[in-house]
Backbone bond lengths (Angstrom), bond angles and torsions (degrees), N, CA, C in turn:
res aa  C-N    CA-C-N  psi(-1)  N-CA   C-N-CA  omega(-1)  CA-C   N-CA-C  phi
1 M - - - 1.493 - - 1.531 109.65 -
2 D 1.319 116.87 131.94 1.454 119.08 175.77 1.522 110.61 -64.27
3 N 1.324 116.19 148.36 1.459 119.03 178.32 1.526 108.36 -85.49
4 K 1.338 116.39 111.95 1.437 120.29 -176.71 1.547 111.86 -111.49
5 S 1.370 112.92 23.61 1.457 119.04 -179.12 1.514 108.23 -111.63
6 V 1.311 118.46 118.08 1.459 123.96 -170.19 1.520 108.98 -122.08
7 I 1.327 114.71 134.32 1.486 118.21 169.14 1.496 108.38 -101.51
8 L 1.332 115.91 124.76 1.491 119.75 -179.52 1.524 107.52 -57.80
9 P 1.319 120.21 127.63 1.475 119.82 179.02 1.530 110.81 -55.20
10 K 1.340 113.64 140.42 1.467 119.08 -174.32 1.557 112.41 -54.43
11 W 1.347 115.47 -39.02 1.463 117.63 -175.67 1.527 110.60 -70.27
12 I 1.344 117.51 -29.56 1.495 119.51 175.63 1.485 110.21 -75.25
13 D 1.295 116.19 -40.21 1.486 123.67 175.24 1.553 108.51 -52.38
14 K 1.325 115.49 -49.38 1.481 121.20 179.96 1.524 110.81 -62.40
15 I 1.329 118.67 -45.14 1.478 120.34 -179.02 1.505 111.18 -60.49
16 I 1.327 116.71 -46.50 1.505 115.32 -174.22 1.535 112.85 -79.30
17 F 1.331 118.37 -36.77 1.457 119.43 -177.34 1.500 114.65 -88.17
18 D 1.322 118.40 -32.43 1.477 120.15 178.77 1.537 111.55 -91.18
19 D 1.358 114.62 -56.55 1.456 117.18 -173.93 1.551 112.12 -71.13
20 F 1.342 117.62 -39.04 1.447 118.43 -176.47 1.512 114.93 -108.75
21 E 1.336 116.39 7.08 1.488 122.77 173.71 1.514 114.41 54.53
22 A 1.318 116.44 41.75 1.446 121.43 177.14 1.522 110.51 -60.03
23 V 1.348 115.31 152.49 1.455 122.35 -177.87 1.511 107.59 -127.11
24 Y 1.338 117.81 129.20 1.466 121.24 175.97 1.528 108.73 -90.97
25 E 1.333 116.19 114.05 1.442 121.37 -178.52 1.543 108.90 -159.28
26 P 1.310 117.88 91.10 1.486 117.94 -178.03 1.549 110.38 -66.51
27 C 1.327 115.09 128.81 1.465 121.00 178.29 1.520 107.84 -144.31
28 P 1.318 117.01 74.11 1.496 121.54 -169.37 1.512 112.90 -55.79
29 M 1.320 120.45 -32.48 1.490 118.72 -176.56 1.516 110.95 -67.96
30 E 1.318 116.37 -33.30 1.472 118.55 -176.98 1.493 114.39 -76.04
31 V 1.346 117.22 -19.90 1.457 118.55 -175.52 1.529 111.09 -94.74
32 V 1.322 116.28 2.53 1.448 117.88 -179.20 1.528 111.93 -54.63
33 Y 1.324 114.86 -42.93 1.477 116.66 177.93 1.509 109.30 -143.15
34 N 1.340 117.35 119.20 1.480 115.22 -166.59 1.551 117.59 -131.34
35 P 1.332 122.13 24.39 1.438 115.48 179.89 1.538 116.27 -63.36
36 D 1.331 118.39 -25.38 1.438 119.38 -174.75 1.502 113.48 -111.49
37 Q 1.346 116.54 19.11 1.465 118.76 179.42 1.565 108.83 -70.07
38 P 1.364 115.42 142.41 1.477 118.56 -178.80 1.530 113.03 -73.42
39 Y 1.355 115.07 175.29 1.420 119.82 -175.20 1.540 113.35 -60.71
40 E 1.361 117.42 -38.85 1.485 120.34 -179.93 1.510 109.12 -56.72
41 F 1.321 115.85 -37.01 1.475 119.78 179.76 1.556 109.59 -67.53
42 I 1.327 117.17 -34.59 1.430 120.84 176.91 1.545 111.58 -55.76
43 K 1.360 114.40 -38.21 1.498 117.92 179.26 1.520 110.69 -65.45
44 L 1.343 115.77 -37.21 1.480 118.12 176.82 1.540 110.03 -67.35
45 Y 1.279 114.71 -40.79 1.495 121.04 179.47 1.525 108.60 -60.41
46 L 1.305 114.76 -45.67 1.428 121.79 -175.22 1.566 111.89 -63.74
47 G 1.329 116.32 -38.32 1.443 121.01 -178.06 1.501 113.07 -79.64
48 T 1.333 115.82 -24.30 1.474 119.20 -171.74 1.557 111.37 -106.64
49 Y 1.357 116.41 -52.42 1.459 119.42 -170.58 1.535 111.76 -97.11
50 F 1.305 119.79 -27.42 1.464 121.62 176.98 1.561 111.70 -54.92
51 P 1.384 115.92 -49.80 1.468 115.99 -178.76 1.558 111.92 -63.35
52 R 1.343 116.71 -34.81 1.463 119.31 177.93 1.535 111.90 -62.06
53 S 1.364 114.30 -47.01 1.449 118.66 -178.98 1.507 111.24 -65.45
54 F 1.360 115.75 -37.69 1.446 120.70 176.17 1.566 109.30 -56.87
55 A 1.350 116.08 -50.06 1.461 119.80 -177.15 1.514 112.44 -64.73
56 E 1.337 116.25 -38.73 1.478 118.69 -179.74 1.523 111.14 -59.20
57 V 1.348 115.34 -54.72 1.472 118.53 -176.30 1.496 112.24 -69.23
58 Y 1.323 117.21 -40.57 1.460 119.46 177.07 1.532 111.01 -56.28
59 S 1.342 116.66 -43.27 1.490 119.83 -179.00 1.512 111.39 -69.97
60 I 1.351 116.76 -40.29 1.457 121.41 -178.92 1.532 109.96 -62.81
61 I 1.332 116.86 -46.94 1.471 120.34 -177.37 1.526 109.17 -68.62
62 D 1.322 116.66 -41.97 1.478 120.17 179.10 1.514 110.46 -57.58
63 S 1.353 116.89 -43.90 1.481 118.31 -178.56 1.546 110.96 -75.23
64 L 1.325 117.14 -28.33 1.480 119.82 174.77 1.518 110.33 -65.45
65 M 1.303 115.99 -35.37 1.501 121.31 -178.42 1.520 112.90 -71.76
66 I 1.351 116.38 -14.51 1.453 120.00 177.23 1.549 108.90 -66.60
67 N 1.321 114.15 -26.48 1.481 120.57 177.74 1.522 108.66 -75.79
68 D 1.325 114.66 108.57 1.502 118.32 -175.41 1.514 113.32 -61.82
69 N 1.358 116.53 -35.08 1.467 119.31 -179.07 1.543 108.07 -62.00
70 Y 1.317 117.25 -39.89 1.455 120.75 -179.49 1.522 110.77 -70.69
71 K 1.310 115.91 -48.82 1.456 121.15 -176.60 1.526 112.55 -58.75
72 Q 1.350 115.14 -42.66 1.469 119.56 -178.26 1.554 111.30 -64.70
73 A 1.364 116.63 -32.48 1.433 119.89 -179.99 1.522 113.10 -63.74
74 L 1.358 116.84 -24.60 1.476 121.70 -178.07 1.546 112.81 -108.83
75 Y 1.328 116.91 -12.24 1.452 121.75 -165.11 1.522 114.53 -55.39
76 N 1.319 119.24 -35.40 1.459 120.78 -172.73 1.537 110.79 -95.70
77 L 1.334 119.18 1.27 1.457 120.01 -178.13 1.539 112.36 -66.87
78 Q 1.306 116.06 138.18 1.473 121.99 175.43 1.540 111.13 -100.81
79 E 1.345 114.23 -18.40 1.481 118.99 -174.81 1.490 107.50 -139.72
80 I 1.347 116.75 138.73 1.454 119.58 -179.72 1.558 110.29 -136.68
81 N 1.310 115.05 141.41 1.497 121.75 -178.34 1.555 108.07 -105.04
82 I 1.351 113.78 136.99 1.471 120.21 -177.50 1.497 108.14 -133.56
83 L 1.360 115.03 140.02 1.470 121.86 172.71 1.528 107.61 -125.04
84 D 1.343 115.89 130.30 1.448 119.34 175.06 1.527 108.76 -122.62
85 F 1.304 115.39 117.14 1.494 121.69 -177.06 1.550 105.14 -97.93
86 C 1.331 116.69 117.37 1.495 124.52 -175.63 1.535 108.42 71.42
87 C 1.342 115.26 64.76 1.472 121.17 -169.11 1.547 113.96 -81.48
88 G 1.304 117.88 -18.36 1.453 120.56 -176.22 1.535 110.35 56.05
89 T 1.354 116.31 -136.38 1.454 119.42 -177.54 1.551 112.12 -85.77
90 G 1.341 116.43 2.04 1.466 120.50 169.91 1.523 116.65 90.61
91 G 1.337 118.18 21.16 1.440 119.93 178.82 1.519 111.98 -57.16
92 E 1.360 115.92 -41.31 1.459 118.04 -177.24 1.557 110.69 -73.12
93 I 1.341 116.85 -29.48 1.463 119.30 177.25 1.520 110.82 -65.70
94 I 1.335 116.47 -46.64 1.456 119.56 -178.74 1.530 110.72 -68.44
95 G 1.343 117.08 -36.85 1.508 120.85 176.51 1.517 109.46 -60.86
96 L 1.310 115.72 -43.42 1.496 121.17 177.68 1.516 111.37 -62.59
97 L 1.336 117.27 -46.54 1.479 119.79 -177.96 1.512 111.62 -63.74
98 V 1.316 117.75 -41.33 1.478 119.82 179.33 1.517 111.34 -66.57
99 A 1.316 115.99 -42.56 1.525 118.60 178.09 1.526 110.56 -63.51
100 L 1.372 118.46 -40.97 1.447 120.25 179.97 1.532 112.50 -66.44
101 S 1.342 114.24 -41.11 1.463 117.95 -179.15 1.537 112.13 -63.92
102 E 1.367 115.23 -29.78 1.472 118.22 179.55 1.520 110.86 -80.50
103 N 1.322 117.94 -28.15 1.507 120.49 -171.62 1.540 113.67 -99.99
104 L 1.350 116.46 -21.41 1.468 119.28 -174.52 1.539 110.08 -123.05
105 P 1.334 116.74 88.46 1.471 121.37 -174.05 1.523 114.81 -63.09
106 N 1.318 118.00 -20.60 1.480 120.12 -178.21 1.526 110.91 -85.84
107 L 1.326 118.26 -14.74 1.469 121.80 -173.58 1.542 109.95 -66.95
108 K 1.339 115.27 132.91 1.468 120.15 179.55 1.514 113.90 -120.88
109 R 1.351 114.64 -31.99 1.499 116.99 -170.76 1.500 111.17 -138.73
110 V 1.339 117.19 139.90 1.474 120.11 173.80 1.516 108.64 -124.66
111 N 1.378 114.43 136.89 1.453 120.57 175.28 1.499 107.93 -110.30
112 I 1.314 117.36 126.40 1.494 120.97 -172.39 1.533 110.74 -124.59
113 N 1.315 116.25 125.84 1.461 120.41 164.85 1.504 107.39 -103.71
114 A 1.334 117.82 122.08 1.478 121.74 -176.39 1.490 108.34 -125.28
115 Y 1.362 115.97 131.62 1.449 121.11 -176.23 1.530 110.46 -124.05
116 D 1.352 116.82 137.36 1.468 119.06 176.51 1.531 107.56 -157.03
117 A 1.341 115.06 158.98 1.471 118.59 -178.46 1.528 111.38 -89.23
118 N 1.324 118.22 -11.86 1.446 119.44 -177.13 1.565 109.99 -99.23
119 P 1.360 114.22 114.07 1.504 119.34 -177.93 1.510 113.60 -58.88
120 D 1.369 115.83 -37.39 1.479 118.76 179.07 1.492 111.89 -64.80
121 A 1.345 116.53 -41.47 1.496 120.49 -179.70 1.547 107.83 -62.68
122 I 1.297 115.47 -44.81 1.483 120.38 -179.37 1.532 110.67 -60.81
123 R 1.325 116.69 -45.74 1.450 121.53 -179.17 1.512 109.75 -63.13
124 F 1.322 114.28 -44.50 1.479 120.04 178.59 1.529 111.74 -58.92
125 L 1.363 115.68 -46.75 1.422 121.07 -176.60 1.549 111.77 -57.64
126 Y 1.284 115.28 -37.33 1.462 120.75 178.57 1.522 111.12 -60.24
127 H 1.371 114.39 -47.81 1.477 119.03 -179.81 1.546 112.22 -69.69
128 L 1.318 114.14 -35.50 1.493 118.22 179.89 1.539 110.67 -62.42
129 T 1.341 115.42 -45.57 1.481 117.91 -176.50 1.545 109.07 -66.90
130 E 1.326 117.91 -30.42 1.476 119.94 174.46 1.547 109.97 -62.08
131 S 1.342 115.39 -44.92 1.462 119.92 179.89 1.534 112.17 -64.98
132 V 1.316 115.45 -40.89 1.475 120.26 179.26 1.543 109.82 -63.60
133 E 1.329 115.79 -45.79 1.462 120.93 -177.50 1.548 110.63 -62.90
134 R 1.315 117.74 -32.45 1.495 122.00 -178.71 1.540 111.10 -78.42
135 A 1.343 116.42 -20.21 1.471 119.30 -175.18 1.525 111.42 -62.18
136 P 1.335 119.09 130.00 1.467 120.23 -178.39 1.512 112.62 -61.20
137 E 1.358 117.48 -21.76 1.477 119.07 -177.67 1.522 110.73 -80.82
138 F 1.324 117.77 -6.11 1.456 120.12 -173.62 1.540 108.42 -111.68
139 R 1.351 117.90 136.34 1.459 117.65 -172.59 1.530 115.66 -115.22
140 L 1.338 118.40 -4.37 1.454 119.88 -176.08 1.534 111.89 -89.61
141 E 1.341 112.76 152.61 1.473 119.55 172.57 1.553 108.11 -90.22
142 I 1.335 117.08 126.14 1.457 119.21 -176.54 1.521 110.14 -109.30
143 H 1.326 114.70 128.86 1.501 119.78 174.96 1.535 104.62 -121.68
144 I 1.326 115.45 105.16 1.488 118.86 -173.40 1.521 109.55 -116.50
145 N 1.328 113.60 142.65 1.444 121.18 177.98 1.565 107.35 -125.65
146 P 1.301 117.71 84.34 1.466 119.30 -178.79 1.532 111.78 -83.17
147 Q 1.317 118.65 129.86 1.449 120.70 -177.14 1.528 112.70 -129.62
148 C 1.293 114.78 136.84 1.475 120.15 179.85 1.555 108.08 -87.55
149 I 1.308 115.26 114.48 1.468 120.20 -179.02 1.497 110.33 -137.02
150 Y 1.317 115.34 126.73 1.476 119.87 -178.97 1.530 107.56 -104.47
151 I 1.298 117.26 118.64 1.466 122.90 -173.48 1.519 109.68 -96.01
152 E 1.319 118.14 116.58 1.444 121.29 176.29 1.515 113.92 -122.49
153 S 1.344 115.23 1.10 1.490 117.58 -179.99 1.547 108.84 -160.87
154 E 1.300 113.81 168.93 1.472 120.12 175.69 1.563 110.50 -61.73
155 Q 1.301 113.88 -38.21 1.443 120.68 179.23 1.544 111.50 -51.76
156 E 1.337 113.79 -42.35 1.487 118.32 -177.80 1.517 111.12 -72.77
157 I 1.339 118.77 -28.28 1.458 119.72 174.13 1.544 108.51 -67.67
158 Q 1.324 114.39 -43.32 1.479 119.69 176.57 1.506 111.78 -55.82
159 E 1.362 116.55 -36.53 1.476 120.53 179.00 1.525 111.76 -67.78
160 V 1.324 115.57 -37.55 1.495 120.47 177.06 1.542 108.51 -62.24
161 I 1.314 115.77 -44.65 1.483 121.52 178.94 1.503 110.80 -60.32
162 N 1.346 116.03 -44.09 1.461 120.80 -177.22 1.530 111.91 -67.38
163 M 1.349 117.09 -26.37 1.449 122.22 179.87 1.510 110.50 -71.77
164 S 1.326 116.35 -21.71 1.459 118.24 -170.58 1.547 109.08 -80.80
165 N 1.293 115.55 122.90 1.468 121.49 -178.00 1.491 112.68 -103.24
166 M 1.335 115.95 16.57 1.493 119.71 -178.18 1.509 111.04 -145.99
167 Q 1.356 114.74 171.59 1.443 120.41 171.23 1.509 108.18 -111.83
168 Y 1.307 116.84 158.50 1.468 120.74 -164.80 1.544 114.36 -120.57
169 H 1.305 113.97 141.97 1.479 121.15 171.96 1.530 107.53 -81.30
170 F 1.311 119.71 -31.64 1.462 122.92 179.17 1.546 109.46 -137.29
171 M 1.312 115.33 127.26 1.409 122.58 168.21 1.529 109.12 -121.81
172 M 1.332 117.53 141.58 1.448 119.66 -176.09 1.543 109.99 -139.87
173 S 1.343 114.05 148.04 1.442 118.85 165.10 1.545 104.70 -142.69
174 F 1.323 117.10 113.84 1.459 120.35 -172.58 1.519 111.54 -115.59
175 K 1.356 114.12 120.61 1.462 122.32 169.98 1.529 113.19 52.75
176 A 1.340 117.14 40.68 1.482 119.70 -176.38 1.530 112.53 -132.24
177 I 1.345 116.75 -27.76 1.458 117.88 -174.71 1.530 111.18 -63.09
178 N 1.341 116.35 -27.32 1.476 119.08 176.64 1.519 113.74 -55.46
179 E 1.343 115.10 -27.16 1.505 117.71 178.95 1.488 112.49 -68.20
180 F 1.351 116.26 -33.17 1.477 119.50 176.11 1.539 108.97 -69.10
181 V 1.314 115.45 -33.69 1.495 118.78 177.90 1.480 110.11 -63.77
182 Q 1.392 115.42 -51.32 1.461 121.82 -178.36 1.518 113.09 -56.09
183 H 1.292 116.35 -37.46 1.467 121.64 -174.24 1.543 112.90 -95.00
184 G 1.302 115.05 0.26 1.473 118.81 178.62 1.505 112.55 56.70
185 T 1.357 114.24 35.26 1.484 120.54 -172.19 1.557 110.96 -57.94
186 F 1.325 116.48 -37.28 1.478 119.37 -176.52 1.542 111.91 -108.72
187 N 1.322 113.84 27.71 1.494 122.19 178.65 1.520 109.44 57.89
188 E 1.357 115.82 -122.02 1.456 119.08 -174.90 1.527 112.74 -86.65
189 N 1.341 118.81 -5.02 1.445 121.53 -177.82 1.525 111.89 -72.86
190 N 1.320 115.83 146.45 1.471 119.36 176.98 1.523 107.41 -79.17
191 P 1.337 117.77 117.26 1.476 120.03 -175.25 1.524 114.01 -62.33
192 Y 1.340 116.78 -30.86 1.483 118.75 178.62 1.520 110.24 -65.89
193 E 1.308 114.95 -44.77 1.478 119.41 178.03 1.519 111.60 -61.53
194 L 1.333 113.79 -44.01 1.476 120.08 -178.80 1.514 112.82 -62.12
195 I 1.347 115.83 -46.60 1.488 122.18 -175.64 1.520 108.86 -69.48
196 A 1.360 116.63 -40.14 1.432 119.40 176.56 1.538 112.18 -61.68
197 S 1.334 115.08 -39.21 1.496 118.64 -177.13 1.512 111.96 -72.71
198 Y 1.340 117.56 -33.69 1.475 120.26 179.48 1.523 112.86 -75.11
199 F 1.360 115.21 -41.35 1.471 118.45 -171.84 1.562 113.93 -86.98
200 S 1.301 117.46 -30.67 1.481 119.94 -173.30 1.516 114.69 -53.73
201 P 1.360 118.39 -38.81 1.501 116.59 177.68 1.534 113.59 -61.15
202 L 1.339 118.93 -12.40 1.461 119.33 178.20 1.515 112.79 -85.03
203 L 1.317 117.42 -0.44 1.468 120.94 179.72 1.515 111.64 -73.11
204 K 1.339 116.89 138.15 1.465 121.47 166.92 1.507 108.33 -67.10
205 A 1.343 115.59 168.38 1.487 120.73 179.52 1.522 110.08 -55.92
206 N 1.332 117.91 -37.32 1.470 120.71 -179.75 1.543 111.27 -109.44
207 G 1.325 115.65 27.23 1.473 121.37 -179.09 1.522 112.72 -88.26
208 V 1.355 119.41 155.47 1.447 122.93 176.00 1.504 109.28 -128.80
209 F 1.337 115.66 149.41 1.464 123.10 178.81 1.497 106.42 -119.06
210 I 1.358 118.15 114.73 1.441 123.40 -178.91 1.529 107.06 -100.64
211 I 1.360 113.86 115.24 1.488 118.51 178.44 1.541 106.38 -112.04
212 S 1.330 115.61 121.58 1.459 120.56 -176.85 1.501 107.75 -130.19
213 D 1.379 114.34 154.62 1.438 118.41 172.11 1.501 112.00 -156.88
214 V 1.328 115.15 173.18 1.438 122.53 179.28 1.534 109.69 -66.52
215 T 1.345 117.92 166.00 1.459 121.24 -173.34 1.514 111.14 -112.89
216 T 1.346 116.95 17.97 1.489 120.09 -178.21 1.508 111.23 -83.75
217 K 1.318 114.10 -176.49 1.478 119.92 -175.18 1.523 113.35 -88.91
218 V 1.285 117.69 137.95 1.479 122.37 169.75 1.541 108.12 -77.19
219 D 1.315 117.54 159.73 1.473 118.66 178.96 1.480 115.59 -57.95
220 N 1.351 116.40 -28.16 1.481 118.49 -174.44 1.548 112.83 -84.43
221 G 1.340 117.48 12.52 1.480 118.65 177.70 1.513 114.47 94.74
222 L 1.312 116.57 -20.30 1.473 118.21 174.53 1.533 109.28 -78.79
223 Y 1.312 114.93 167.47 1.481 119.09 171.78 1.547 107.09 -103.39
224 Y 1.344 113.69 153.80 1.472 117.27 178.38 1.531 115.24 -52.80
225 P 1.351 117.94 -44.79 1.451 118.62 178.63 1.559 112.79 -58.15
226 Q 1.329 117.53 -35.64 1.482 120.57 179.38 1.554 108.20 -65.64
227 M 1.328 115.25 -44.81 1.441 121.30 -177.35 1.570 109.47 -66.70
228 M 1.331 114.13 -39.35 1.494 118.93 179.64 1.513 108.87 -66.09
229 N 1.313 117.68 -46.72 1.471 119.38 -178.81 1.503 113.35 -64.83
230 S 1.328 117.77 -41.23 1.443 118.13 -179.20 1.542 111.32 -68.98
231 G 1.347 117.11 -35.95 1.460 120.96 177.29 1.520 112.09 -66.23
232 I 1.343 116.24 -45.87 1.456 120.74 -177.45 1.524 109.99 -68.77
233 N 1.362 116.62 -40.41 1.459 119.44 -179.94 1.547 110.29 -61.96
234 R 1.353 114.51 -39.57 1.474 118.16 -178.34 1.546 110.04 -67.00
235 F 1.326 114.61 -39.58 1.472 119.55 177.82 1.530 109.99 -60.10
236 L 1.343 114.89 -47.73 1.477 119.69 -176.49 1.526 111.91 -64.22
237 K 1.307 116.01 -37.68 1.469 124.23 179.95 1.527 108.88 -65.40
238 N 1.346 116.31 -47.65 1.459 121.58 -177.76 1.532 113.58 -69.19
239 S 1.329 115.01 -38.83 1.490 116.82 -174.47 1.540 112.49 -81.15
240 Q 1.307 116.49 -37.64 1.492 121.51 -177.09 1.543 114.84 62.58
241 Q 1.365 115.35 5.81 1.465 118.05 -177.69 1.502 112.92 -104.35
242 Y 1.352 116.24 -12.02 1.471 120.18 -173.35 1.543 108.05 -131.73
243 K 1.332 114.79 159.47 1.453 121.81 175.22 1.536 109.21 -144.50
244 S 1.350 114.34 161.22 1.464 116.54 174.51 1.494 110.98 -95.33
245 I 1.373 116.26 146.98 1.455 119.57 177.31 1.527 110.98 -113.83
246 V 1.346 116.56 -15.26 1.471 121.47 174.60 1.521 108.39 -137.80
247 P 1.364 118.69 135.77 1.495 125.65 -7.81 1.536 112.04 -61.24
248 N 1.304 113.43 153.47 1.439 121.51 179.27 1.532 112.96 -48.09
249 A 1.356 114.80 -46.60 1.489 117.02 -175.87 1.489 114.18 -63.94
250 C 1.314 115.99 -27.41 1.482 118.24 -178.24 1.516 111.44 -67.07
251 Y 1.352 116.24 -30.82 1.503 118.09 176.08 1.499 111.28 -56.21
252 H 1.346 115.02 -39.26 1.451 119.98 -178.10 1.544 114.73 -84.21
253 Y 1.337 115.61 -30.36 1.463 118.04 -167.98 1.535 115.76 -118.41
254 E 1.349 116.30 -0.10 1.480 116.49 -172.18 1.520 113.58 -58.64
255 S 1.336 116.36 -27.88 1.495 118.58 -178.45 1.512 112.46 -72.80
256 Q 1.345 119.09 -16.67 1.445 120.99 -178.51 1.547 112.10 -116.04
257 C 1.346 116.67 3.95 1.464 119.92 -179.51 1.487 110.19 -98.30
258 S 1.317 116.99 130.84 1.500 119.29 -179.66 1.538 110.96 -89.89
259 G 1.332 117.01 -4.88 1.449 118.81 176.65 1.501 112.26 125.70
260 C 1.363 117.90 83.87 1.465 118.28 -178.27 1.536 112.05 -90.20
261 Y 1.309 115.40 167.72 1.463 121.22 175.19 1.485 110.34 -82.93
262 M 1.345 117.07 136.61 1.457 119.82 170.20 1.514 110.28 -150.36
263 Q 1.302 115.20 159.68 1.467 119.59 172.44 1.510 109.98 -152.76
264 D 1.302 114.45 158.37 1.478 121.18 174.45 1.502 105.80 -128.87
265 I 1.352 117.10 146.21 1.441 121.62 -176.39 1.510 110.38 -115.29
266 F 1.324 116.20 130.44 1.470 122.32 178.73 1.530 108.64 -120.44
267 Y 1.351 113.68 154.39 1.480 119.92 175.77 1.493 108.44 -125.63
268 V 1.313 116.78 137.14 1.463 120.03 175.22 1.545 110.14 -133.04
269 S 1.350 112.95 137.72 1.459 117.64 179.02 1.547 109.12 -118.07
270 H 1.346 115.95 138.67 1.456 121.10 175.07 1.519 106.34 -148.52
271 R 1.322 117.97 -174.97 1.466 119.38 -172.60 1.533 114.52 -62.43
272 E 1.353 115.38 -25.96 1.456 118.19 -177.62 1.512 115.36 -92.19
273 K 1.313 116.72 -15.29 1.488 119.99 -173.37 1.528 109.82 -158.91
274 N 1.342 113.29 132.95 1.466 119.80 176.23 1.523 107.36 -97.18
275 N 1.346 116.54 133.35 1.465 122.98 176.10 1.536 112.10 50.29
276 D 1.370 116.41 51.39 1.428 118.25 170.07 1.508 109.57 -65.91
277 I 1.310 115.40 141.29 1.501 118.56 -170.07 1.531 110.20 -104.08
278 S 1.315 114.72 143.04 1.457 121.00 176.82 1.524 110.88 -139.29
279 K 1.332 116.08 127.99 1.471 120.14 -179.42 1.545 108.24 -115.43
280 I 1.321 114.80 125.96 1.474 117.63 174.72 1.527 109.65 -141.03
281 A 1.309 114.55 165.40 1.466 122.03 168.99 1.525 104.99 -116.06
282 Y 1.341 116.21 143.78 1.474 118.59 178.82 1.513 112.45 -151.63
283 R 1.307 113.62 154.74 1.452 120.23 171.79 1.510 107.47 -130.66
284 I 1.332 116.03 150.87 1.485 121.39 172.92 1.508 108.44 -120.32
285 I 1.327 116.54 119.49 1.453 120.71 -179.57 1.533 110.62 -116.72
286 C 1.339 114.38 154.34 1.451 118.81 -179.31 1.545 108.81 -157.53
287 N 1.331 116.52 178.11 1.459 119.86 178.05 1.515 109.76 -59.05
288 K 1.318 116.49 143.00 1.499 121.99 -174.28 1.512 111.52 -57.40
289 S 1.327 119.23 -43.54 1.461 120.75 -176.73 1.533 110.47 -65.74
290 F 1.344 113.62 -38.59 1.489 118.19 177.99 1.542 110.06 -66.19
291 A 1.335 116.66 -41.40 1.473 122.51 177.35 1.530 110.20 -55.36
292 Q 1.333 116.16 -45.58 1.460 121.54 -178.43 1.556 109.77 -63.30
293 E 1.327 114.83 -40.01 1.452 120.17 179.56 1.560 110.42 -66.03
294 V 1.326 116.44 -45.26 1.463 122.27 -178.50 1.502 111.13 -64.55
295 M 1.390 117.37 -39.16 1.453 121.09 -172.18 1.535 112.17 -88.34
296 A 1.332 118.30 -4.60 1.500 119.41 -177.63 1.527 108.47 -59.48
297 G 1.329 114.23 126.08 1.466 117.90 175.76 1.536 113.52 91.93
298 Y 1.305 117.23 -10.45 1.481 117.89 -178.93 1.519 111.52 -98.22
299 T 1.291 117.68 129.11 1.472 121.47 -174.51 1.520 113.47 -84.74
300 L 1.286 116.28 159.39 1.446 122.13 -179.23 1.512 112.85 -65.77
301 K 1.331 117.52 134.66 1.473 121.59 173.20 1.517 108.85 -99.90
302 T 1.331 113.49 170.62 1.491 119.19 -178.93 1.557 111.26 -55.10
303 C 1.294 116.05 139.50 1.428 121.78 178.46 1.522 110.78 -122.48
304 R 1.339 117.85 126.41 1.438 118.71 -175.99 1.522 112.58 -77.44
305 A 1.351 116.27 -13.81 1.484 117.05 174.94 1.533 111.16 -62.60
306 I 1.370 115.74 -30.55 1.443 118.36 -179.50 1.544 111.27 -109.44
307 N 1.339 116.11 -8.99 1.454 119.78 178.58 1.539 109.19 -136.12
308 P 1.300 115.26 88.07 1.475 119.74 -172.82 1.563 113.64 -63.93
309 L 1.335 116.25 -16.23 1.471 119.93 179.66 1.541 112.87 -89.13
310 A 1.328 115.75 -5.18 1.483 119.74 -178.34 1.549 108.57 -63.28
311 D 1.313 115.08 148.33 1.450 122.33 -179.76 1.564 110.81 -63.41
312 K 1.339 115.02 137.82 1.484 121.00 -178.43 1.519 112.66 -52.94
313 N 1.332 117.43 -28.85 1.464 120.65 -175.13 1.511 115.15 -87.11
314 T 1.375 116.72 -14.91 1.437 117.15 -169.60 1.556 115.02 -62.93
315 P 1.310 119.71 -34.59 1.495 116.49 -177.92 1.500 114.29 -57.07
316 Y 1.375 116.16 -20.64 1.460 120.64 -171.86 1.522 112.75 -93.40
317 N 1.346 118.62 -9.91 1.429 117.19 178.78 1.515 107.87 -77.17
318 L 1.305 115.09 88.90 1.451 121.43 -157.05 1.507 117.14 -64.59
319 W 1.349 115.65 -55.71 1.467 115.47 -163.24 1.562 112.32 -120.77
320 H 1.346 116.08 1.48 1.467 116.65 -171.44 1.541 110.32 -90.68
């Protein structure tokens, strides 16, 4: 079983709770949609949801690095490019950076483009990464370009893509695409399919795109993971250029799955809460040739598309 229990590093705990006065106070109704939440709310978000996002990405990257084929493809890199679409206060960015610094000893510099609709979150993220970079426990050089962008149409997504002057080793969108679903931003189009199709061409040959979301119910009776899986599967089928590598079973069955429900459970501990729980669904997609390289030698794990009685967590036990 992968270890999905994370203790927030003490130095990060200190930065968010002492330096930035984060507050732990779960209030799920208020975070449903948050581009215009004021700065006081950012403190709540920082104390409650930042550690969860940190733990999710840290665990995902850590388990991805267990795959030797994947780790070797990145091992000698000294510089890495990252894009985070709907970054919030940056929990997933810091989780990624800490996991990379632990797994890739040659890495020296990270370049990050981070986009969010909340100006306070963006401003905060800029100051947070300054504090992280100054911390004696942290060894990477961070170059971050946080931008406030409010997406109300496909055209605006296209503009974000056009602004990007690089290709990425890591692209992420964590627990945010559901907001486009709730607001009907793209009308009848599946936002997961749309976002995957717009962003995937920005992947480097050995880059991965991690798409994650909440596991609750959409208004139409489906669950977000079902909608996410059906959208991503349709994108992969239509493009033929990309494949998913996580969950393992999706690599083998994505072409015949119409979109099953799945979730993974993570635990994070920090000074305000022990074993705070976080449930998400996620897929990791990449270029097809890289997927074949990464998956060489790894056998198929249980898939709930063909075995409805399989445990909800099994698709994520990646390489064992």
